[in-house]
C-alpha positions in Angstrom: 7.2 20.2 -14.1 8.4 23.3 -13.1 7.9 24.9 -16.3 4.2 24.3 -16.4 3.9 25.4 -12.0 2.3 22.7 -11.2 1.4 22.1 -7.9 0.3 18.2 -6.8 -1.7 17.8 -3.7 -1.4 14.2 -2.7 -3.3 12.6 0.0 -1.7 10.1 1.3 -2.9 8.5 3.7 -5.0 6.6 0.4 -1.3 4.5 -0.1 -1.8 2.2 2.9 -6.0 1.6 1.1 -4.3 1.2 -1.9 -1.5 -1.0 -0.9 -3.5 -4.2 -2.5 -5.4 -2.5 -5.2 -2.7 -1.9 -7.9 -1.2 -5.1 -8.7 1.7 -6.2 -10.7 5.6 -4.3 -10.9 4.4 -1.7 -14.2 1.1 -0.5 -12.5 3.0 -0.4 -9.4 5.9 1.6 -9.7 3.9 4.7 -10.4 1.8 4.9 -7.8 2.6 7.7 -5.4 5.7 8.1 -6.9 6.6 11.5 -4.4 10.2 11.2 -4.9 10.2 11.5 -8.8 8.2 13.8 -8.7 9.6 16.0 -6.2 12.9 15.6 -8.3 11.1 16.5 -11.5 10.7 20.3 -9.8 7.0 20.2 -8.9 6.2 21.8 -6.2 3.7 19.6 -3.9 1.8 19.9 -1.3 0.3 16.9 1.3 -3.5 16.6 3.1 -5.4 14.1 5.6 -8.6 13.7 3.3 -10.5 14.7 5.9 -13.6 14.3 6.7 -13.4 11.2 4.7 -10.0 10.0 6.8 -9.0 10.9 9.5 -7.7 13.9 10.4 -4.7 12.9 12.4 -2.0 13.3 10.1 0.5 10.3 11.8 -1.2 7.8 9.5 -0.8 9.4 6.5 2.9 10.1 7.6 4.0 6.8 8.7 3.0 5.3 4.9 4.9 8.1 3.4 7.9 7.5 5.1 7.4 4.0 5.2 5.4 2.9 2.6 3.6 0.1 4.4 -0.3 -1.1 6.1 -0.6 0.8 9.2 0.1 -2.8 10.6 4.0 -2.3 8.9 3.0 -5.1 6.1 3.1 -5.0 2.6 2.3 -6.7 -0.3 5.4 -6.3 -1.9 7.6 -7.2 0.6 9.6 -6.3 4.2 10.7 -3.1 3.0 7.3 -2.5 1.7 6.7 -0.9 -1.9 8.5 0.9 -4.4 10.6 2.3 -1.1 12.5 4.0 -3.5 10.2 6.9 -3.6 9.6 7.4 -0.2 9.3 10.6 1.6 12.4 11.4 4.8 10.6 12.8 7.5 11.1 16.3 7.0 10.2 16.2 3.6 6.5 14.9 4.9 6.6 17.6 7.5 7.6 20.6 5.0 5.1 19.3 2.9 2.3 18.6 4.9 2.9 22.0 7.1 4.8 24.7 4.9 3.6 24.5 1.6 -0.6 24.5 2.2 -0.9 28.6 3.1 1.7 29.0 0.1 -0.8 26.8 -2.6 -3.9 28.7 -1.3 -2.4 31.9 -2.5 -0.8 30.7 -5.8 
């Protein structure tokens, strides 16, 4: 993806609403596959989807890091769903705050 020069935007809070919408192992494993997208070389930026969702970024951070609902539940097991695609706290902060000005300039 780096060769193409894509910048991928994700509204990370949406993960929590879609935990129960996309069922089945084949569909769910590719949904919001942050880590594999980053590892492919693509640049990503994260956002809150305000004003549709809350402007407070913490719920989105939690979703991207844990892949669980706000109550800590997941229909896909106690560890969350597709935990191999979770982002680290450092990556979430980087993609949420430092990539946005760069994406606007490109």
